[in-house]
C-alpha angles and dihedrals in degrees: 000000000000118000123237095016097103125071120249113272119223111199093193104043115165118234118195123190129206089244090062098256117136131190139157130246138161113269145142089247123071095216130021128186120199135182098220130027137171091277095059105024112115093225093059099036099041091227120125107234124173116213108193121179119188094356095287094154093054091047091050093049091048091052091049092051091048091050091049091054093048115094120221124224126213122240092257091054091050091049092049093052091046090052091051092054091046092052091049090053092048093051090050090052091050092050093049093046 
């Protein structure tokens, strides 16, 4: 094994969570800060906690409401409207020419 190719290992690295919990682990970093740990994660605590950064939930709900209001057209309706616009363009070309 080559010497000086591996990072330094710290057997008692300090991990601090945003909730205030701290614990030690082995890592290549001396200190680590995390947003969620075992003390505040919903899976481990059983509490339902919503973590929303930059209003993603509100944006998603707004998109869902907009999509629900939007009506969908069938292929035949789309083709019919496309033919109408094409015939309008053709008549304008004939008038100009």
